[in-house]
C-alpha positions in Angstrom: -98.8 51.5 47.6 -96.5 47.9 47.5 -95.2 46.1 44.5 -95.4 42.2 44.4 -93.2 40.6 41.5 -93.0 37.1 40.3 -92.1 35.4 37.1 -92.0 38.7 35.5 -95.3 40.3 36.6 -95.3 43.1 38.8 -98.7 44.0 40.6 -98.8 47.3 42.1 -100.9 46.4 45.1 -102.7 48.5 48.4 -103.6 46.7 51.6 -105.5 48.8 54.1 -108.0 48.8 56.9 -108.8 46.1 59.8 -111.8 43.5 60.0 -112.8 40.6 57.5 -110.4 39.8 54.7 -111.9 41.4 51.6 -110.1 41.4 48.0 -111.6 44.1 45.7 -110.5 43.2 41.8 -111.2 46.3 39.6 -112.5 46.6 36.0 -110.9 47.3 32.3 -110.1 51.0 33.0 -108.9 51.4 36.5 -105.8 53.2 38.4 -105.4 53.0 41.8 -104.0 56.7 41.7 -107.7 57.7 40.4 -110.2 58.3 42.7 -112.8 56.9 43.7 -111.3 53.6 44.3 -112.6 51.1 46.6 -110.8 52.7 49.8 -113.0 55.9 48.6 -116.1 53.3 49.8 -118.2 52.5 52.9 -116.6 49.1 52.9 -113.1 50.5 54.0 -114.8 51.3 57.0 -115.6 47.6 57.8 -112.8 45.4 56.3 -109.4 44.9 55.8 -109.1 45.2 51.9 -106.6 44.4 49.2 -107.1 46.1 45.9 -104.6 46.3 43.1 -103.9 47.2 39.7 -104.3 44.2 37.5 -101.2 43.2 34.8 -100.7 45.5 32.2 -103.3 48.7 34.2 -102.5 51.6 36.3 -98.7 50.5 37.2 -98.5 46.7 36.8 -97.0 45.4 33.9 -98.4 42.9 31.4 -95.2 40.9 30.1 -96.8 37.7 28.2 -98.1 37.9 24.6 -101.5 36.8 25.3 -102.7 36.6 28.7 -105.6 34.8 29.6 -108.4 35.1 32.3 -107.0 31.9 34.1 -103.4 34.0 34.1 -105.5 37.0 35.7 -107.0 34.8 38.4 -103.7 33.1 38.8 -102.1 36.4 39.4 -104.5 37.3 42.4 -104.0 33.6 43.8 -100.2 34.5 43.9 -100.8 38.2 45.6 -103.4 36.7 48.0 -100.5 33.8 49.1 -97.7 36.5 49.2 -99.7 39.0 51.6 -100.6 35.3 54.2 -104.2 35.1 53.1 -106.1 31.9 52.5 -109.1 32.9 52.1 -111.2 35.9 51.5 -114.6 37.6 50.6 -113.9 38.1 46.7 -115.8 41.6 44.7 -115.0 41.6 41.1 -116.4 44.7 39.2 -116.9 44.6 35.3 -113.2 43.1 34.0 -112.7 42.1 37.7 -116.1 40.4 38.0 -114.7 38.1 35.1 -111.3 37.4 36.5 -113.1 36.5 39.8 -115.6 34.2 38.6 -112.4 32.1 36.9 -110.6 32.4 40.3 -113.6 31.1 42.0 -114.1 28.3 40.0 -110.1 27.5 40.0 -109.2 28.3 44.0 -112.9 27.5 45.6 -111.3 27.3 48.7 -110.0 31.0 48.4 -113.3 32.1 48.4 -115.3 33.1 51.2 -118.2 34.7 49.1 -118.7 35.9 46.2 -119.9 39.4 44.8 -119.8 40.2 40.8 -120.7 44.0 40.0 -121.3 44.8 36.4 -119.9 41.4 35.1 -121.0 38.6 32.6 -120.2 34.9 31.8 -119.6 35.1 28.1 -120.7 32.3 26.5 -124.6 31.9 26.3 -125.1 33.9 29.4 -123.7 36.9 27.1 -120.5 38.7 26.4 -119.7 42.1 27.9 -119.6 44.8 25.0 -117.2 44.0 22.6 -114.1 46.8 23.1 -111.8 44.7 21.4 -113.5 45.4 18.1 -113.0 49.2 18.6 -109.8 51.3 18.1 -109.6 52.5 21.0 -105.7 53.0 21.4 -106.3 55.0 18.3 -108.9 57.6 19.5 -107.5 60.7 20.7 -108.2 61.5 24.6 -111.4 63.1 23.8 -112.4 60.9 21.7 -111.9 57.8 24.3 -113.4 59.4 26.9 -116.8 59.9 25.2 -116.4 56.4 24.0 -116.4 55.0 27.3 -118.9 57.3 28.5 -121.7 56.3 26.0 -120.8 52.4 25.6 -121.4 52.1 29.4 -124.6 54.6 30.2 -127.1 54.1 27.5 -129.0 57.7 29.5 -125.1 59.3 27.8 -125.3 58.7 24.2 -123.6 61.4 23.1 -120.8 64.5 24.0 -123.8 66.9 24.2 -125.2 65.1 27.9 -122.4 67.0 29.4 -124.3 70.0 28.8 -128.0 68.6 29.2 -127.2 66.0 32.3 -123.9 67.5 33.7 -124.4 66.2 37.5 -124.4 62.6 36.1 -121.9 63.1 32.9 -118.9 65.1 34.9 -118.2 62.7 37.4 -117.3 59.8 35.1 -115.7 62.2 32.3 -113.5 63.5 35.0 -112.4 59.4 36.6 -111.9 58.4 32.7 -110.3 61.4 31.7 -107.6 60.8 34.7 -107.2 57.3 33.8 -106.8 58.2 29.9 -104.1 60.9 30.6 -102.2 58.7 33.1 -102.3 55.9 30.9 -101.2 57.7 28.0 -97.9 58.3 29.6 -97.3 54.3 30.5 -94.5 53.0 28.7 -95.9 49.8 26.1 -99.3 51.1 27.7 -101.2 50.6 24.7 -100.0 47.0 24.0 -100.6 46.1 27.8 -104.2 47.3 27.5 -104.4 45.5 24.5 -103.8 42.3 25.9 -106.3 42.8 28.4 -109.2 43.3 26.3 -107.8 40.2 24.1 -107.8 38.2 27.6 -111.4 39.4 28.1 -112.7 38.7 24.5 -112.0 35.0 25.4 -113.8 35.1 28.8 -116.6 32.1 28.9 -117.6 30.5 32.3 -121.0 30.3 31.8 -121.3 25.8 31.2 -118.8 25.9 34.8 -121.0 28.0 36.7 -123.6 25.6 38.1 -120.4 23.8 39.7 -119.3 27.3 41.7 -120.9 26.6 45.3 -120.5 29.6 47.1 -123.2 32.4 48.0 -123.1 34.7 45.1 -124.7 38.2 45.0 -124.9 39.7 41.5 -125.5 43.5 41.0 -126.0 45.1 38.1 -127.1 49.0 36.7 -130.2 49.5 35.2 -128.8 51.5 32.2 -125.4 49.5 31.6 -124.1 48.9 27.9 -121.5 46.9 28.7 -122.7 44.4 31.1 -126.1 44.6 30.1 -129.5 43.5 32.7 -129.8 40.0 30.9 -126.3 39.5 31.3 -126.9 39.9 35.2 -129.7 37.7 34.7 -128.1 34.6 33.1 -125.4 34.8 35.8 -128.2 34.8 38.5 -129.6 31.8 36.8 -126.6 30.0 36.1 -125.4 30.3 39.5 -126.0 28.5 42.5 -127.6 29.9 45.7 -126.9 33.3 44.3 -129.0 36.7 44.7 -129.6 39.9 42.0 -129.6 43.2 42.8 -130.1 45.8 40.3 -129.5 49.5 40.9 -129.9 53.0 39.4 -127.1 53.2 37.3 -124.9 52.8 34.3 -121.3 50.6 34.4 -120.1 53.0 36.8 -123.7 52.1 38.9 -120.9 51.5 42.6 -120.7 55.9 42.5 -124.3 56.6 41.3 -126.3 54.7 43.6 -125.5 54.7 47.3 -128.1 51.9 47.9 -125.7 49.4 46.4 -123.0 49.7 49.2 -125.6 48.7 51.9 -127.0 45.7 49.5 -123.0 44.7 49.4 -122.4 45.4 52.9 -125.5 43.2 54.1 -124.7 40.5 51.9 -121.1 40.1 53.0 -122.0 40.3 56.7 -124.9 37.9 56.6 -123.8 34.9 58.0 
């Protein structure tokens, strides 16, 4: 891993693989130290992948009091410039999907194709689950993990699901537990994460999306509570030249339905 630093923002990033250039922007709770990451996916064998911890998350900092989605998009632009990439295939998941919507609207010349996974437009297209309305930082580790699991998958409404559906519940539990435990030791971590949720709260690209003239693939999870089905349909209807796929999973659908990777790969490789 390496660190990119500019104007007080330090982003922990990783660049790996060979092939066409691909940027992967992860979601709200992400950390390159916690697996699975994009480098554990089938995409890792087909592309040169850049991924990173967004400001305030993982090992990256968040020095500004009120970062906006535009700030997060600018972070990505500066990071790409730093490693010498003028453009790339862009994939964003959840919060990352919100950021890359903003990125594609502001820097269209930097986007070859766009993939939005379990994301939302905000505004009339529907917002993602309002995480900012909950005192997540005031929860115990167990409470936080249980909350995130139930918020992201309507098949798992309570912790009793770890006994009734362990095959589905335990991988998600393991991931969120690891992320939460690592995050608890981050200096000013609570403040950084809160700042990200506030930026997420203000996300609204809906009215601008008809101007997004890039081939776009939208992928959703059938059981997702955070970015529900209707939000995916709204994105599909608002973005010209878009395609839509709904898969058998919740907010963690990338790791629950292997068919989604084939769908994404086919789209990215299509000339």
